[in-house]
C-alpha positions as CSV (number, residue, x, y, z in Angstrom):
1,M,-81.3,-128.3,19.4
2,R,-82.5,-128.4,15.9
3,L,-86.1,-127.4,17.0
4,G,-84.7,-124.6,19.1
5,S,-82.9,-123.3,16.1
6,V,-86.1,-123.4,14.1
7,C,-87.9,-121.5,16.8
8,R,-85.3,-118.7,16.7
9,L,-85.5,-118.3,12.9
10,P,-88.7,-116.2,12.8
11,A,-87.2,-113.8,15.3
12,R,-84.2,-113.2,13.0
13,I,-86.4,-112.7,10.0
14,G,-88.6,-110.2,11.9
15,G,-85.5,-108.2,13.0
16,T,-84.3,-108.0,9.4
17,A,-87.7,-106.7,8.2
18,A,-87.8,-104.1,10.9
19,S,-84.3,-102.9,9.9
20,Y,-85.4,-102.8,6.3
21,R,-88.5,-100.7,7.1
22,S,-86.3,-98.3,9.2
23,S,-83.9,-97.9,6.3
24,L,-86.8,-97.1,4.0
25,R,-88.1,-94.4,6.4
26,R,-84.6,-92.9,6.5
27,S,-84.3,-92.9,2.7
28,A,-87.7,-91.3,2.4
29,A,-86.7,-88.6,4.9
30,V,-83.5,-87.8,3.0
31,A,-85.3,-87.7,-0.3
32,L,-87.9,-85.3,1.2
33,I,-85.2,-83.0,2.6
34,A,-83.4,-83.0,-0.8
35,L,-86.7,-82.1,-2.6
36,V,-87.4,-79.2,-0.2
37,A,-83.9,-77.9,-0.6
38,A,-84.2,-78.0,-4.4
39,L,-87.5,-76.1,-4.2
40,L,-86.0,-73.5,-2.0
41,L,-82.8,-73.1,-4.1
42,P,-82.7,-69.5,-5.6
43,A,-83.1,-69.4,-9.3
44,G,-79.8,-67.6,-9.7
45,A,-77.9,-70.4,-7.9
46,A,-79.6,-73.0,-10.1
47,H,-78.5,-71.1,-13.2
48,A,-75.0,-70.8,-12.0
49,T,-74.6,-74.6,-12.1
50,S,-76.0,-75.0,-15.6
51,A,-73.7,-75.6,-18.6
52,V,-73.0,-72.7,-20.9
53,N,-73.5,-73.8,-24.6
54,V,-73.1,-71.2,-27.3
55,T,-72.6,-71.8,-31.0
56,C,-71.7,-69.0,-33.4
57,Q,-71.3,-69.0,-37.2
58,G,-70.0,-66.3,-39.4
59,V,-67.1,-65.2,-41.7
60,E,-63.5,-64.6,-40.8
61,T,-61.2,-62.6,-43.1
62,E,-57.5,-62.1,-43.0
63,T,-55.1,-59.9,-45.1
64,I,-51.4,-60.6,-45.4
65,Q,-48.8,-58.0,-46.3
66,P,-46.6,-58.7,-48.1
67,G,-48.3,-61.7,-49.6
68,L,-47.6,-65.2,-48.3
69,T,-45.1,-67.1,-50.4
70,N,-42.8,-70.1,-50.0
71,D,-40.1,-67.8,-48.7
72,T,-40.0,-67.0,-45.0
73,A,-40.2,-63.3,-44.3
74,S,-41.7,-60.8,-41.8
75,R,-45.3,-60.3,-42.7
76,T,-48.3,-58.4,-41.1
77,F,-51.4,-60.3,-40.6
78,T,-54.7,-58.4,-40.1
79,R,-57.6,-60.5,-39.0
80,G,-61.2,-60.0,-38.0
81,A,-64.5,-61.9,-37.9
82,V,-68.2,-61.3,-37.8
83,Y,-70.3,-64.0,-36.1
84,S,-73.7,-63.2,-37.7
85,T,-75.6,-65.8,-35.8
86,C,-75.0,-67.0,-32.2
87,V,-77.4,-69.5,-30.5
88,R,-77.3,-69.7,-26.7
89,V,-78.8,-72.5,-24.7
90,G,-80.4,-71.6,-21.4
91,E,-79.8,-67.9,-21.7
92,L,-81.7,-64.8,-22.9
93,P,-81.6,-63.6,-25.6
94,L,-81.5,-67.1,-27.2
95,T,-79.9,-65.6,-30.3
96,T,-77.4,-62.8,-30.7
97,T,-74.4,-61.7,-32.7
98,A,-70.7,-61.1,-32.0
99,T,-67.5,-59.9,-33.6
100,E,-63.8,-60.6,-33.4
101,P,-62.4,-57.0,-33.6
102,T,-59.8,-56.5,-36.3
103,G,-56.3,-56.9,-35.0
104,S,-52.8,-57.1,-36.5
105,A,-49.7,-59.1,-35.7
106,V,-46.3,-59.3,-37.3
107,A,-44.6,-62.7,-37.7
108,Q,-41.9,-64.5,-39.6
109,S,-44.0,-66.7,-41.8
110,S,-44.4,-68.6,-45.1
111,C,-47.0,-70.7,-46.8
112,E,-45.6,-73.6,-44.8
113,T,-46.5,-71.9,-41.5
114,L,-50.1,-71.4,-42.8
115,L,-50.5,-75.1,-42.7
116,G,-48.6,-75.5,-39.4
117,V,-49.4,-75.3,-35.7
118,G,-49.3,-72.3,-33.4
119,S,-51.0,-70.5,-30.6
120,G,-52.6,-67.1,-29.9
121,S,-55.6,-65.3,-28.5
122,H,-58.3,-62.9,-29.6
123,E,-61.3,-61.2,-28.2
124,I,-64.9,-62.0,-28.9
125,V,-67.2,-59.0,-28.4
126,W,-70.9,-59.8,-27.9
127,A,-73.8,-57.7,-29.2
128,D,-74.5,-56.3,-25.7
129,G,-70.9,-55.2,-25.2
130,G,-69.7,-58.2,-23.1
131,V,-66.2,-59.4,-24.0
132,S,-64.6,-62.9,-23.9
133,T,-60.8,-63.5,-24.4
134,F,-60.2,-66.7,-26.2
135,S,-56.7,-68.3,-25.7
136,Y,-55.9,-71.2,-28.0
137,T,-53.6,-73.6,-29.8
138,R,-53.9,-73.8,-33.5
139,D,-53.7,-76.7,-36.0
140,S,-54.6,-77.1,-39.7
141,N,-55.6,-79.9,-42.0
142,S,-56.3,-80.3,-45.7
143,V,-59.9,-81.7,-46.1
144,G,-61.3,-82.4,-49.6
145,G,-59.5,-79.5,-51.2
146,D,-60.3,-77.1,-48.3
147,V,-57.9,-75.9,-45.6
148,V,-59.4,-76.2,-42.1
149,I,-57.9,-74.3,-39.2
150,T,-58.9,-75.6,-35.8
151,R,-58.3,-73.5,-32.6
152,N,-58.8,-75.3,-29.3
153,G,-58.6,-73.5,-26.0
154,T,-60.5,-71.8,-23.2
155,I,-62.0,-68.4,-22.4
156,S,-59.2,-67.1,-20.3
157,S,-61.0,-64.0,-19.0
158,G,-64.3,-62.1,-19.3
159,R,-67.7,-63.6,-20.1
160,Y,-67.8,-67.5,-19.9
161,A,-64.3,-67.5,-18.2
162,G,-63.1,-71.1,-17.9
163,A,-65.3,-72.4,-20.7
164,V,-63.9,-74.8,-23.3
165,V,-63.8,-73.4,-26.9
166,V,-63.4,-75.0,-30.3
167,E,-63.3,-72.7,-33.3
168,T,-62.9,-73.9,-36.9
169,V,-62.2,-71.8,-40.0
170,T,-62.8,-73.4,-43.4
171,Y,-61.0,-71.9,-46.4
172,A,-62.9,-73.5,-49.3
173,G,-60.7,-74.6,-52.2
174,L,-57.5,-73.2,-50.7
175,V,-55.5,-76.3,-51.4
176,A,-55.6,-75.4,-55.1
177,G,-55.1,-71.7,-54.2
178,L,-51.8,-72.6,-52.6
179,A,-50.3,-72.4,-56.1
180,A,-50.2,-68.7,-55.5
181,C,-47.4,-69.3,-53.0
182,D,-45.1,-69.8,-56.1
183,T,-45.9,-66.3,-57.4
184,P,-44.2,-63.0,-56.5
185,Q,-47.5,-61.6,-55.1
186,G,-48.3,-64.7,-53.0
187,I,-51.5,-65.1,-51.0
188,T,-52.7,-61.7,-49.8
189,T,-56.3,-62.4,-48.6
190,L,-58.0,-65.3,-46.8
191,S,-61.7,-65.6,-46.1
192,G,-63.7,-68.5,-44.8
193,L,-66.6,-69.8,-42.8
194,V,-66.0,-69.7,-39.0
195,V,-67.8,-71.8,-36.4
196,L,-67.3,-71.1,-32.7
197,T,-68.6,-73.4,-30.0
198,I,-68.4,-72.7,-26.3
199,V,-69.1,-75.3,-23.7
200,N,-68.5,-75.2,-19.9
201,A,-65.5,-77.2,-18.7
């Protein structure tokens, strides 16, 4: 019985090798089909699956009337931005410009709300006329004497719809400038470096 078992062993080994070779042939066939499909895929379809990655830098300015003080009151905020340099990965042109058109809003506010949280939206108009609407939540922090506003959200409509966006505005030295909140005139103008990053979700 032991000898018979030994005699049957090569047959089992041979069967395993044959199965292994068959599996290799199937894997090779699948890989070949995938390669052919990739080669035949239209260029437009391949581009559609690529990640959008856009980084812009510029200056954002905001005027406040009447000036922002420690007292809560109705104030008009007028804000706009110029993104002087935008770099786009995987798109042509590789560099472009954009603007955030000047817009106004009225809100009950004080210097305390300047450093608080909130939400909103604004448009980004690209150099070729394309438009993206950016909807976001807003937070702020004091960093080394600067006030940094961070807006996190998505492109809700237009170009790059659905993409994730992070926008930061740095008001250099504004922490010391908050002393103006104690004056009758208050803070009437804000200007800072703005950096906008768009990445597909």
